[in-house]
N, C-alpha and C positions, 0 to 999 in steps of 0.2 A: 504494500500500500504506500502511495506517495503522498506527501504533504508538501507545503510550500518549501522552496529552496531545494527541491529534489532530494530530500533526506528520506532514505528508505527506512521504514519502521517494520519490525516483525510483529506478528500477532501478539507475542508476549510483551511487547512494548506498549500496547494499547491498554488504557484503563479498563477495569472489569466491566463497567457499565457500557462501554463502547463495544466490547466483545459480545456481551449478552445481547445488546441492542442489534448488532449486525446479524447475529445468528437468528434472533427472533424475526427480523425482517425477512431473511431468506426463508425461514420456516413458514411465515405467514403467506408469502407468495406461493409456496408449494401447496399449502393447505387450501388456499383460494382456488387455484387451478384444479386441485384434486376434487374440491367441492363441485366445480362446474363439470368436469369430465365424468366423475362418478354419477352425478345427477343425470347427465345425458345418456350414459350407458344404462342406468337403471330405469329411466323413464323414457321409453322409445318415442313418445309423442312430443317430448320437450324439444323445442327448436330455439337455440340460443340467439338466432337472428330475429325471430318474430316475437319471442316471449322474454319477459324480464327475468332476471336471476332470482328475484324474490319469489317467483312461482315455485321454485324448487323446494322452498321451505315454508310455503303457504300452509295454512291449516288444512289438513286433509290431503295434501299432496302425497303421491307415492314416495315412500322412503324418506319422508321429511325428518323422522327421528334420527336416522343415520346421518343425513346431510346436516342437521343441526349440530351434531357432535363435531363434524369436520369444521363447520362454521365457528363453533366455540374455540377450537384450536386456532383457527385463523384469527379470530378476534382477540384472543389472549396474546398471541405472538405479535399481532399488529400493535396493540396497546404498549407492550414492552418496547417495541421498536421505536414508536413515536415518543415515549417517555425518555428513552435514551437520547434520541435526537434533540429533544427539548432541553435536557440537562446539558448536552454538549453546546447547544446554542447559547445558553446562559453563561457558559464558561468562556466561549470564544468569539461570539459574533456581536454585531451592532444591534441597536434597539429595533430596527426595522426587521431584521432576521428573527429576533426573539419574538416579536409580535406575530410574524408568520408561523413560527413553530407553535406558539400558543393556539393560534387559530387552527392549525393542523391537528393539534392535540384535542381541541374541542370537536373537530370533525371525527376523529377516531372514537372518542367516547360516545358521540351522538350515533355513530354507525353501530357500535357494538351494543350499547344499551338500547337505543331507539328501535332498531330492527328486531331485537329480542323481545322487547315489550309489546311491539305492534307488528306482528307478522301479518301478511295479507290473509284474508279469509278465503275460503274455497271459492266463493263467488266474488271475483275481483270487480265485477261491474256494479256491485251493490256499494253505495257510498255510506257505509255504516261508520261508527266512530273509529273502529280499529283500522279500517282501510284509509280513512281520512288522515289519521295520525301517521300511518305509514307514508303517505304522500308528503305530509309536513316534514317528517324525518328525511325523506329523500331530497326535498328542496333545501333543507338545512345542510345536508351533506354536500350537495352540489355547490351551493353558495360558499361554504367554508373551504371546500377544496380549491375552487377557483381563486378566492381571495388569498388563501395561504400561499399558493403558487406565486402570485404576483408579489406579495410581501417578501417571501423568501428570495425570489429571484432578484428583486431590487436590492435587497440586503446583501446578496452575494456580489453585487457590483463593487462593494467596498472591501471585499476580502480577496487578497492576492491568491491566485490559483483557482478561484471558484467562478471567475467571470464567464467561462463557457456554460456553466450550469445556469447562470442568470438567463442567458438567451433561451435555453431549452425549457426552463420553467415558464417563462413568459409565453413562448409559443404554445406549450401544452395548455396553459391556462386560457389562452385565446381560442384554441381549438375546442376545448370543453365549453367555453362560453358560447 
């Protein structure tokens, strides 16, 4: 892993929270993709292009219990990852980047807690309280994701060696927007 001034650091040189955070981030990605792929394999009618991912864990969906277990692994690892990044941000980055990571942490908590509290019901077309709250959580997640990308991206402009990430985060935020 390279940091500014081209100093090579070994994994053992990284603080514990950084090592745990990086591993948790990798595990969360694997768990997320496992959730989607296993869901597609177990539910033949599921189409990832035309159906939302929340359908996989909706109330009454086939294999929702198994997929919720995988989603819990994803959520736990994702939270650990974001907490580690936020701690790192408070130790190393400017205020704009810190605000971005706080917003990203809010997004992660909203994702994990909100979608667990308000899964879609089996009839997604019915606008009951649970489905309405699921939509509210989705809107919050999208808004906080986009805004965190812009804050972190602009904050990275001030950090030597992270300027290329600034460009990628702004472009990703714009595409999502």
